[in-house]
N, C-alpha and C positions, 0 to 999 in steps of 0.2 A: 393238401389241397392240389398241389402240383401234380402229383401222382395221380389223381383222379381226372385231372385235366388232360394229361398225356393219354391217359387210358382211353378217356372218352372221345378225344378226336380221333384217335387211331382206330379204335374199333368202329366209330360212328363213320368215318369215312370208308372203312373197308366194308361195313355193311351196306352202305349206299352204292357201292359197285357192285357187291353181290347179289343185291335185289334188283338191280336194273336187268339183269338176264331173265327173271322170272316175270310171267305175265299177271300172275294171281298176287294178291296182297300188295302190290307195288306201292301205291299211294300210302298206305298205312305204314309199311316197313321204310321207305324212304323219308316220310315225315319223321319217324322215331330216329332214324339214322342222323337227319340233318339236325333234330333237337340235340342230339348227342353231340354232334361237332360244335353246335353254338354255346350248349352249357360248358363244355370243355375249353372253348375260347374264352368265355366270360370267366372262368375259373382262373385260367392261365393269366388273364390281364389284371384280374385281381390281387392274384400273387404277386406277379411282377410290381403292379403298383405299391402294395405294401412294402415290398423290399425296397423300392426307389424312395419312398418316404421315410424309412427307417434310415437308409444311408444319406438323405440329405439332411435329416435331423443330426445324425452322427458328424456330418462336416460341418453343419452350423456349430455344434458343440465344440469341435475341435479348431475353430478358426483362430483362436489365440495361440494354439500349440504349435499350429504350422506357421503362424506369423514369429514365434519365438525361435523355432528350428531355421527358418529363413533369416532372422537377425543373428544368429549363432553362425552362420555360414554354410548350412546346408544347400547343396545346389538346388536348383528348382527341380531337375530331371530326377532327383533322389526323391525329393518331396511328391512328384507327379507319380512315379513308380510306386511308392507306398501306399499312395492312394488308390492307384489303380489295382495293386494286389488287395488292398482291403476291400473296395467294392466287388472286385473279382470274386473273391473268396465268399462274399455273402451272398452273391448270385449263384456261383458255380457250385457250392456244396448242396443246396436244396435241389437243384436240377439233378446232379448225380445221382443223389440218393433216389429222386422220383423216378428217374430213368431206371434205376435199379429194380425197384418195387415195380414198375410198369411191366418189365419183363415177364414178371410172374403174373401179373393181374391180366395180361392181354393173352396168355395162354389159352384159358378156357373158352372165352368169347371168340378167340382166333379160330378155334375148332368149329366152333357153330358156324362162324361166318364163311370158313372153308368149306362146309356142307352145303352152303346155299348156291355154290357154282364155282366156277373156276376162277376164285380170288387169291391173289398171293398177298396175305395178310402182311406178309414181310415188305413188300414192295410199297404197298399203301401206307404201313407205318412208317417208312423211310421219308414218303413225300410228305406226311403229316409232320414227321419230325423236322423236317426242312422248314415248314411253316414256323413250327414251334421256335426254331432257332432264330428264325428272322424276326418274329415279334419278340420274345424272350431277350435276344440279342440287343434289339433295339431298345429296349427299357434299360438295358445295362449301358449301353454307349450314352444315351441321354442322362442317365443318372450320373455317370463320371463324368461328362462334360459339364453338368451344373455343377456338382460337387467342387470341380477345378475351378470353376467361376466364383462359387461361394468363398472359397478360400484363397482366391484370387493367385492361382498359378499359370494365368493365361487364358 
């Protein structure tokens, strides 16, 4: 799902830049491009929401374990780091795998988009990736903060 989101956002934004230079078919092509970006963003938010809910559920289940570790003398910084790594791994691994798959899936549509005009799909993909990192990273940060609150680490 995340791979599809990355590919749809990257190719859709590149396609919208490519067809702006053409006078024919602009309305239809730009509409398709924006639809691709919209669907990509919806998939990205859905994926991040599922991961956030899973991690918050995990944190809820682990409240007693973290409380026990705290009573046994584990410093709060160690517990906080442990939680950060746990949430980070759950968010980072799907993203890394999706990015790796996206490099492959963007190649063919990228060739088509580059044929539409002077569009650098690499640059538009980087811009799309920046937006993706902000949205996905925001979900990670909010999830980590709420998980910390849930297990009372500050």
